[in-house]
BAKE-374919 format. One record per residue: x, y, z of N, C-alpha, C in turn; chain; residue in three letters; residue number from 1. Coordinates in Angstrom, 3 decimals. Example, Ala and Ser with C-alpha at 12.3 -4.5 7.8 and 13.67 -1.06 7.14 Angstrom:
2
> n_east; n_north; n_up; ca_east; ca_north; ca_up; c_east; c_north; c_up; cadena; residuo; num
> 13.190; -5.690; 7.800; 12.300; -4.500; 7.800; 13.200; -3.300; 7.800; A; ALA; 1
> 12.850; -2.250; 7.080; 13.670; -1.060; 7.140; 12.900; 0.030; 7.870; A; SER; 2
***
This chain:
131
> n_east; n_north; n_up; ca_east; ca_north; ca_up; c_east; c_north; c_up; cadena; residuo; num
> 18.836; 13.211; 22.639; 17.697; 13.237; 21.751; 17.323; 11.810; 21.360; A; MET; 1
> 16.044; 11.519; 21.341; 15.563; 10.193; 20.955; 15.454; 10.091; 19.437; A; ALA; 2
> 15.577; 8.889; 18.901; 15.384; 8.706; 17.465; 13.993; 9.177; 17.042; A; PRO; 3
> 13.893; 9.641; 15.815; 12.623; 10.128; 15.265; 12.116; 9.152; 14.219; A; THR; 4
> 10.889; 8.701; 14.381; 10.278; 7.809; 13.391; 10.178; 8.550; 12.069; A; PHE; 5
> 10.631; 7.910; 10.975; 10.717; 8.605; 9.707; 10.283; 7.811; 8.493; A; ASN; 6
> 10.320; 6.472; 8.541; 10.056; 5.714; 7.322; 9.546; 4.316; 7.629; A; ALA; 7
> 8.848; 3.760; 6.644; 8.359; 2.384; 6.678; 8.791; 1.739; 5.364; A; ILE; 8
> 9.330; 0.545; 5.442; 9.805; -0.131; 4.245; 8.937; -1.310; 3.859; A; GLY; 9
> 8.933; -1.599; 2.571; 8.202; -2.734; 2.021; 9.120; -3.431; 1.033; A; LEU; 10
> 9.334; -4.725; 1.218; 10.136; -5.517; 0.292; 9.214; -6.047; -0.792; A; ALA; 11
> 9.641; -5.900; -2.057; 8.780; -6.279; -3.182; 9.524; -7.155; -4.177; A; VAL; 12
> 8.792; -8.047; -4.799; 9.366; -8.911; -5.825; 9.482; -8.179; -7.155; A; ALA; 13
> 8.492; -7.356; -7.477; 8.416; -6.690; -8.780; 8.109; -5.212; -8.555; A; ASP; 14
> 9.136; -4.370; -8.690; 8.979; -2.941; -8.416; 7.905; -2.320; -9.302; A; MET; 15
> 7.907; -2.622; -10.586; 6.942; -2.015; -11.509; 5.505; -2.365; -11.111; A; ALA; 16
> 5.257; -3.617; -10.793; 3.902; -4.033; -10.404; 3.477; -3.352; -9.106; A; ALA; 17
> 4.386; -3.269; -8.152; 4.055; -2.652; -6.872; 3.772; -1.163; -7.025; A; SER; 18
> 4.634; -0.452; -7.753; 4.410; 0.983; -7.920; 3.143; 1.261; -8.718; A; LEU; 19
> 2.830; 0.425; -9.686; 1.580; 0.587; -10.437; 0.375; 0.489; -9.499; A; SER; 20
> 0.393; -0.491; -8.608; -0.691; -0.663; -7.634; -0.818; 0.583; -6.753; A; PHE; 21
> 0.284; 1.028; -6.172; 0.225; 2.145; -5.233; -0.021; 3.488; -5.925; A; TYR; 22
> 0.344; 3.606; -7.178; -0.035; 4.808; -7.936; -1.553; 4.885; -8.087; A; ARG; 23
> -2.205; 3.753; -8.234; -3.683; 3.738; -8.315; -4.315; 4.288; -7.037; A; ARG; 24
> -3.566; 4.246; -5.952; -4.060; 4.768; -4.675; -3.576; 6.191; -4.417; A; LEU; 25
> -2.963; 6.806; -5.425; -2.606; 8.215; -5.322; -1.188; 8.529; -4.902; A; GLY; 26
> -0.369; 7.509; -4.636; 1.018; 7.797; -4.277; 1.780; 8.202; -5.534; A; LEU; 27
> 2.719; 9.118; -5.362; 3.492; 9.634; -6.482; 4.943; 9.198; -6.362; A; GLU; 28
> 5.479; 8.777; -7.505; 6.864; 8.344; -7.597; 7.506; 9.045; -8.785; A; PHE; 29
> 8.809; 9.251; -8.749; 9.482; 9.860; -9.895; 9.321; 8.993; -11.147; A; PRO; 30
> 9.322; 9.632; -12.296; 9.272; 8.901; -13.559; 10.452; 7.936; -13.616; A; ALA; 31
> 10.209; 6.732; -14.056; 11.257; 5.725; -14.181; 11.574; 4.969; -12.909; A; GLY; 32
> 10.897; 5.289; -11.802; 11.186; 4.625; -10.530; 10.969; 3.119; -10.598; A; ALA; 33
> 10.099; 2.690; -11.511; 9.816; 1.256; -11.609; 11.025; 0.446; -12.081; A; GLU; 34
> 12.041; 1.105; -12.643; 13.258; 0.410; -13.063; 14.331; 0.396; -11.971; A; GLN; 35
> 14.101; 1.113; -10.893; 15.097; 1.215; -9.829; 14.889; 0.134; -8.769; A; ASP; 36
> 15.935; -0.218; -8.026; 15.794; -1.202; -6.957; 15.213; -0.620; -5.665; A; PRO; 37
> 15.112; 0.715; -5.602; 14.585; 1.410; -4.419; 13.725; 2.573; -4.887; A; HIS; 38
> 12.581; 2.753; -4.241; 11.702; 3.889; -4.547; 11.102; 4.385; -3.244; A; ALA; 39
> 10.735; 5.667; -3.237; 10.132; 6.265; -2.042; 8.993; 7.194; -2.426; A; GLU; 40
> 8.043; 7.316; -1.504; 6.979; 8.317; -1.598; 6.845; 8.920; -0.211; A; ALA; 41
> 6.740; 10.228; -0.146; 6.542; 10.904; 1.135; 5.059; 11.192; 1.287; A; THR; 42
> 4.522; 10.842; 2.449; 3.091; 11.026; 2.710; 2.890; 12.080; 3.796; A; VAL; 43
> 1.643; 12.348; 4.111; 1.304; 13.354; 5.114; 2.144; 13.156; 6.377; A; ALA; 44
> 2.587; 14.259; 6.925; 3.406; 14.206; 8.120; 4.880; 13.974; 7.832; A; GLY; 45
> 5.233; 13.865; 6.551; 6.624; 13.701; 6.177; 7.158; 12.283; 6.272; A; GLY; 46
> 6.304; 11.322; 6.569; 6.746; 9.931; 6.656; 7.046; 9.413; 5.252; A; ILE; 47
> 8.182; 8.733; 5.131; 8.568; 8.146; 3.850; 8.129; 6.694; 3.803; A; ARG; 48
> 7.482; 6.311; 2.710; 7.198; 4.908; 2.422; 8.264; 4.482; 1.423; A; LEU; 49
> 8.935; 3.368; 1.717; 10.063; 2.944; 0.895; 9.815; 1.542; 0.339; A; MET; 50
> 10.154; 1.363; -0.917; 10.061; 0.070; -1.581; 11.470; -0.358; -1.954; A; TRP; 51
> 11.804; -1.607; -1.667; 13.082; -2.181; -2.075; 12.808; -3.560; -2.667; A; ASP; 52
> 13.463; -3.840; -3.785; 13.282; -5.151; -4.390; 13.987; -6.214; -3.551; A; THR; 53
> 13.495; -7.438; -3.665; 14.150; -8.554; -2.974; 15.613; -8.657; -3.405; A; HIS; 54
> 15.862; -8.470; -4.704; 17.244; -8.553; -5.201; 18.124; -7.488; -4.559; A; ALA; 55
> 17.595; -6.299; -4.401; 18.361; -5.220; -3.775; 18.679; -5.562; -2.327; A; SER; 56
> 17.696; -6.069; -1.607; 17.909; -6.424; -0.209; 18.912; -7.569; -0.084; A; LEU; 57
> 18.870; -8.513; -1.032; 19.832; -9.617; -1.014; 21.240; -9.125; -1.322; A; GLN; 58
> 21.361; -8.043; -2.110; 22.700; -7.502; -2.398; 23.310; -6.849; -1.160; A; SER; 59
> 22.477; -6.402; -0.230; 22.954; -5.780; 0.999; 23.182; -6.799; 2.112; A; LEU; 60
> 22.418; -7.897; 2.033; 22.482; -8.933; 3.066; 22.319; -10.280; 2.381; A; ASP; 61
> 23.429; -10.989; 2.224; 23.407; -12.268; 1.508; 22.462; -13.276; 2.161; A; ALA; 62
> 22.164; -13.117; 3.445; 21.270; -14.041; 4.145; 19.799; -13.660; 4.040; A; ASP; 63
> 19.503; -12.514; 3.409; 18.102; -12.079; 3.291; 17.292; -13.100; 2.495; A; TYR; 64
> 16.150; -13.454; 3.032; 15.189; -14.320; 2.349; 13.812; -13.685; 2.465; A; GLN; 65
> 13.120; -13.496; 1.344; 11.766; -12.926; 1.423; 10.872; -13.830; 2.264; A; PRO; 66
> 10.101; -13.211; 3.115; 9.153; -13.953; 3.936; 7.757; -13.858; 3.355; A; GLY; 67
> 6.815; -14.490; 4.008; 5.432; -14.390; 3.547; 4.900; -12.972; 3.770; A; PRO; 68
> 3.849; -12.589; 3.054; 3.269; -11.257; 3.289; 2.927; -11.103; 4.769; A; PRO; 69
> 3.323; -9.979; 5.332; 3.086; -9.816; 6.764; 2.664; -8.410; 7.138; A; SER; 70
> 2.530; -7.557; 6.175; 2.188; -6.177; 6.498; 1.016; -5.704; 5.685; A; GLY; 71
> 0.770; -4.461; 5.798; -0.284; -3.848; 5.022; -0.491; -2.426; 5.485; A; GLY; 72
> -1.021; -1.648; 4.595; -1.246; -0.246; 4.875; -2.722; 0.065; 4.712; A; TRP; 73
> -3.187; 1.086; 5.391; -4.585; 1.523; 5.296; -4.626; 2.896; 4.636; A; ALA; 74
> -5.526; 3.047; 3.670; -5.685; 4.297; 2.936; -7.038; 4.908; 3.252; A; PHE; 75
> -7.022; 6.141; 3.750; -8.232; 6.886; 4.042; -8.793; 7.448; 2.743; A; LEU; 76
> -10.041; 7.132; 2.465; -10.737; 7.655; 1.286; -11.580; 8.854; 1.703; A; CYS; 77
> -11.949; 9.685; 0.737; -12.675; 10.915; 1.047; -14.087; 10.657; 1.553; A; SER; 78
> -14.693; 9.571; 1.103; -16.052; 9.238; 1.521; -16.316; 7.770; 1.190; A; ASP; 79
> -17.435; 7.208; 1.658; -17.726; 5.798; 1.386; -17.754; 5.451; -0.104; A; PRO; 80
> -18.203; 6.355; -0.940; -18.252; 6.076; -2.382; -16.846; 5.877; -2.940; A; ALA; 81
> -15.863; 6.610; -2.410; -14.495; 6.435; -2.887; -13.920; 5.087; -2.451; A; GLU; 82
> -14.337; 4.580; -1.311; -13.931; 3.226; -0.911; -14.398; 2.249; -1.986; A; VAL; 83
> -15.670; 2.354; -2.345; -16.249; 1.438; -3.328; -15.560; 1.571; -4.687; A; ASP; 84
> -15.334; 2.805; -5.139; -14.741; 2.995; -6.469; -13.265; 2.597; -6.489; A; SER; 85
> -12.534; 2.882; -5.429; -11.122; 2.485; -5.377; -10.997; 0.964; -5.351; A; SER; 86
> -11.818; 0.333; -4.562; -11.846; -1.130; -4.503; -12.160; -1.708; -5.885; A; TYR; 87
> -13.206; -1.195; -6.526; -13.616; -1.693; -7.848; -12.487; -1.510; -8.866; A; ALA; 88
> -11.789; -0.363; -8.822; -10.693; -0.098; -9.746; -9.565; -1.106; -9.553; A; ASP; 89
> -9.189; -1.350; -8.315; -8.092; -2.276; -8.046; -8.448; -3.711; -8.434; A; LEU; 90
> -9.658; -4.140; -8.114; -10.086; -5.496; -8.461; -10.190; -5.644; -9.978; A; VAL; 91
> -10.721; -4.634; -10.663; -10.818; -4.680; -12.128; -9.431; -4.740; -12.766; A; ALA; 92
> -8.424; -4.186; -12.098; -7.052; -4.215; -12.602; -6.360; -5.543; -12.295; A; ALA; 93
> -7.076; -6.462; -11.654; -6.540; -7.796; -11.405; -5.989; -8.049; -10.023; A; GLY; 94
> -6.172; -7.105; -9.107; -5.676; -7.310; -7.747; -6.726; -8.067; -6.943; A; HIS; 95
> -6.316; -9.103; -6.216; -7.274; -9.948; -5.508; -8.021; -9.219; -4.385; A; PRO; 96
> -9.306; -9.496; -4.333; -10.131; -8.995; -3.237; -9.886; -9.843; -1.998; A; SER; 97
> -9.810; -9.194; -0.862; -9.796; -9.891; 0.421; -11.197; -9.818; 1.010; A; VAL; 98
> -11.776; -8.623; 0.971; -13.144; -8.432; 1.454; -13.747; -7.247; 0.723; A; LYS; 99
> -14.889; -7.476; 0.091; -15.607; -6.430; -0.637; -16.062; -5.343; 0.333; A; ALA; 100
> -16.338; -4.146; -0.166; -16.756; -3.064; 0.727; -17.931; -3.458; 1.622; A; PRO; 101
> -17.831; -3.048; 2.878; -18.893; -3.290; 3.847; -18.935; -2.136; 4.828; A; TRP; 102
> -20.043; -2.017; 5.519; -20.189; -0.997; 6.554; -19.778; -1.621; 7.881; A; ASP; 103
> -18.616; -1.257; 8.340; -18.052; -1.835; 9.557; -18.770; -1.292; 10.791; A; ALA; 104
> -18.869; -2.096; 11.832; -19.588; -1.667; 13.040; -18.921; -0.515; 13.776; A; PRO; 105
> -17.668; -0.214; 13.459; -16.966; 0.892; 14.125; -17.154; 2.220; 13.397; A; TRP; 106
> -18.098; 2.252; 12.439; -18.461; 3.522; 11.810; -17.689; 3.882; 10.557; A; GLY; 107
> -17.151; 2.898; 9.877; -16.411; 3.161; 8.641; -16.934; 2.267; 7.522; A; GLN; 108
> -16.825; 2.773; 6.297; -16.968; 1.942; 5.101; -15.591; 1.366; 4.889; A; ARG; 109
> -15.492; 0.058; 4.673; -14.206; -0.623; 4.669; -14.135; -1.626; 3.534; A; TYR; 110
> -12.963; -1.824; 2.972; -12.719; -2.860; 1.973; -11.252; -3.263; 2.063; A; ALA; 111
> -10.938; -4.454; 1.549; -9.562; -4.927; 1.579; -9.206; -5.618; 0.264; A; GLN; 112
> -7.999; -5.335; -0.222; -7.450; -5.972; -1.420; -6.010; -6.384; -1.124; A; VAL; 113
> -5.447; -7.202; -1.997; -4.040; -7.592; -1.855; -3.197; -6.845; -2.879; A; ARG; 114
> -2.043; -6.370; -2.437; -1.107; -5.740; -3.369; -0.368; -6.854; -4.123; A; ASP; 115
> 0.499; -6.520; -5.076; 1.166; -7.556; -5.862; 2.030; -8.533; -5.063; A; PRO; 116
> 2.426; -8.158; -3.855; 3.214; -9.061; -3.020; 2.385; -9.809; -1.995; A; ASP; 117
> 1.062; -9.639; -2.052; 0.178; -10.376; -1.152; -0.159; -9.667; 0.144; A; GLY; 118
> 0.353; -8.460; 0.350; 0.018; -7.703; 1.553; -1.423; -7.213; 1.473; A; ASN; 119
> -2.117; -7.228; 2.582; -3.488; -6.728; 2.631; -3.457; -5.208; 2.750; A; VAL; 120
> -4.200; -4.551; 1.872; -4.310; -3.096; 1.886; -5.754; -2.744; 2.202; A; VAL; 121
> -5.945; -1.935; 3.248; -7.277; -1.509; 3.663; -7.631; -0.184; 3.010; A; ASP; 122
> -8.887; -0.071; 2.611; -9.463; 1.177; 2.122; -10.601; 1.505; 3.067; A; LEU; 123
> -10.637; 2.738; 3.570; -11.704; 3.062; 4.510; -12.084; 4.528; 4.420; A; PHE; 124
> -13.292; 4.815; 4.880; -13.782; 6.196; 5.020; -14.772; 6.195; 6.174; A; ALA; 125
> -14.824; 7.308; 6.839; -15.822; 7.434; 7.910; -17.201; 7.484; 7.280; A; TRP; 126
> -18.132; 6.745; 7.840; -19.497; 6.763; 7.320; -20.183; 8.018; 7.812; A; SER; 127
> -21.209; 8.434; 7.113; -21.933; 9.670; 7.471; -22.424; 9.620; 8.921; A; LYS; 128
> -22.896; 8.467; 9.343; -23.436; 8.345; 10.706; -22.359; 8.461; 11.772; A; SER; 129
> -21.092; 8.199; 11.401; -20.010; 8.228; 12.394; -19.329; 9.587; 12.462; A; ALA; 130
> -19.590; 10.467; 11.506; -18.903; 11.767; 11.478; -19.408; 12.708; 12.553; A; GLU; 131
***
């Protein structure tokens, strides 16, 4: 039997700040998870998204050193208006804009913001003309 893809991990400097950001995008975490060194959310298809603090990772591997932001996740919104409102909510909460909402040539409404660790997070929805 071959290994089964099951989880994606994200190393974070500040668990509370990171979970606050991702809760704004609809992910659910247990109460008090912001005080833990590890947190998880299960998304569609059963894939687990995992957060681990830099300190936690260093406790497992003394040679661990946080690197520059190198990842990012894309969140499907229900429609173009939700792209705009989600983007506006995150920017109003102090998260840096990477690119304001625009109508992408591939048929999606698209926007990008940075999470608390500097990772680019995409927000997108299929435009009416592309459906």
